N, C-alpha and C positions, 0 to 999 in steps of 0.2 A: 557185432552189429545187431545180431538177433535180439539181444537183451538190453540194448541201448547204451552200451559203453563206447562204441565207435560209430561215428556217422558213416553212412554208406558213401563210398567213393564214386566219383564219376566213372562211367563205363570205360572211358579212354584210359583211366589210370589203373584199371584192373584192381588188384587187391594190394597195391603198394601203400605202405604206411611208414612213417618214420619210427625209429626205435623209441623215441620219446613218447609218441602217441600210443604205442602199444603198452609201454610201461605205465603211462598214466591210466589207460583203460584197465589194466590189471590191478593197479592200486585202487581205483574206484570200486571194482568188483570186490576186492579184498575188504575194503571198508564196509561195503554193503553187506557182505557175508560174515563180518565179525571175525576175520582172521587178520594177523599182523599185515599191515599195508606196506609191503616191501617193494612192490612193483616187479617182483620176480615170480616166475611160474614155478613155485616150489610145491612140495608134496601137499601141504594144507590147501593150497589153491587148486591143485588138480583134484583133490578130494571134494572141495566145494563145487567145482565144475561138474562133477559126476553125480551130485545129489539130485534126486527128483525135485521137480519144481513146476511152477505155473508157466504156461507157454507164452505169456505176454511179457513185454520188456520190463526190466526192473526200473529203468529210467525212461521217461518220455522226453524227447528233445526239448531243450530250453526250459525245463521245469525243475532241474536239479535232482538230487537224490531223493528217492522215495523208499520207504521201508514199511513193510507189512500192510499198509493201507495207503490210499491215495487221496490227497486233499484237492481233487480236481474232478472234472467230469460232471455229468448230470447227477441229480439226486431225485429220488421218488417225490412226486408231488402230493402223495397221500401215504398213509401209514398202514393201511390194511391191504396187504399184497396177496396175490394168488400165485400158485405155482403148479406146474404139471410136468410129470415125467413123460416125455414124448417118444422115447425109444422103447419099443416093445420087445424087439429081438435083442436080448441082452447077453448073447453068447452063453456063458455058463452061470449067469446070475439069475436069481429068482426076482422078478419085478416087484413082488410084494415086499420082499426083504429090502430091496433098494429103496422103495418108497418109504418104508419104516425108518431106515437110516437117514434118508434125506429129511424126513419130518423131524427126527431127533436133532439133527444139525441145525435146522431152521429154528427150532425151539430154543437153542442156545442163543441165537441172534435175538430172538424175541425177548428172552429174559434180560438181555443187556441193552435193549434199545426200545424205542417206542413203536417198533414195527410188529405187525402180526402177520402170520402166514397161513393161508388156507389152501389146501390141495383141491384142485378142480381137474376135470378131464376136458381140457380145451386147448386149442392152438392159440387162443387169445389170452392165456394167463400172462401175468406180468413177468414171471420167470419161467422160461421153458428150459427143461433139463434134457440134454441129449448125451448119448454115448456115440462117439464117432471114431473112425480110423483114418489115419493119414490125412490127405487133403480132403476137406469137407466144405469148401466154399466160403471160408471167411478170412483167407490169407494168413491163417495161423495153423498150418498143418501139424498134425501130431507125428511123432517120430517112432512109433511102434513102442514096444516094451522098453522102458528105460527112463530117460530123463524127463520129458515133458509129460505131466500127469493130467492137467486140465487147464482151462482158462474160462474167464467170465467177462461179461461186457457191462459197462455202465448202463444205468436205466436210460430208456429212450425208445425211439421207434425202431422198427426192423428187428435187428438182433439185440436191441437194448434189453438188458436184464438177463439175457440167456446165459446158461452155464453149459460148457461142453467138457466131457470127460473122455480121456483116451481109452477106447475100448480094448486096446491091446495090453493095457496094464492088468496086473492081477489085483482085482478089487475084492475086498472082504466085506461081508455083511454081518458076520457073527463074531462076537467077542471071543468065542472059544475056538476059532479057526487058528490053527498053528502054522499056517503057511508063512514062513519068515519073509518071503518075497512080496507078500501082499501088503 
């Protein structure tokens, strides 16, 4: 249900599902993840389920399968975007290194799109970048170290454009860091 393969069931039904609906959901997950679509919870599927990932659903109800990017939602009304790292207490990360890595990542987008990205120190930037733990007020709670790494929101008002990283993950900012878990 969390990643869009099963619709939520009515409260009165609890977690009851038919065997077919479970197999269909597993098959869709397998197709999305690029593993043989058997409908069985085999080793490849279990490995797929344990991989780190975005915390938002793979499928949005009634829109079909979506892979890597989404052809829905809002788009920026202009191409010169601003961004700002809003989390200053970054646990064990150097904020200057985090800003540098984010800048490099946004430059990749800029090279392959018509967008430009300028860092500003403002809560009014188009893209606000936060590091959060657990529940953080957007209905997409982080799970601690492990599976859910981050999530982002379509452009728009409020949280629109924001990017949230799970602060409990081991984030690396240097290419020479040998931490295999990062």
